[in-house]
N, C-alpha and C positions, 0 to 999 in steps of 0.2 A: 731144691727138687720138691715139686708138689705132686701129690697123688690125687687123681681124679676120684670123686666120691661115687660117681655112677658106674665107672668101669674098673674092674680089678686089674691090677698089674699094668696100669697106664700112668705114665709119669710125664711131667714137663719140667724143663730146666734150661737155664741159659748156657749157650756156648760162649758168647761174648756179650758185650753191651747191647748189640743191635740184632742178635739172632737168638731165637728160642726154639728148642727141639722138643718134639713130643715122641715118646717111645714106649714100647711095650716089652715087658720081660716075660719070657717063657722059661720058667725054671726047670721043667722036666726035660726040655730039649736043650737047655743051656744056651738060649739064644736071646739076643736083644734085637728087636725089630723097630726100625725107624718108621714112624707113622707120618710125621709132618715136620717140616722145618719152616719157621715163620721169620720174616724180616720185620723189625719193629720201626722202620723208618717211616716218616710221614710222607704222603704223596706231595709232589711239588704243585704249587699253585700255577694255573695257566693264565 
């Protein structure tokens, strides 16, 4: 889990080997908000 230095309560972490999730924690509301889900596969060559 990596915390972004420019945004507070914004984290990145792997779901599995090929997928990374970015999420935000809102402690007062007791919520976790998904911001982005990235696939790390390379694009195929044409």
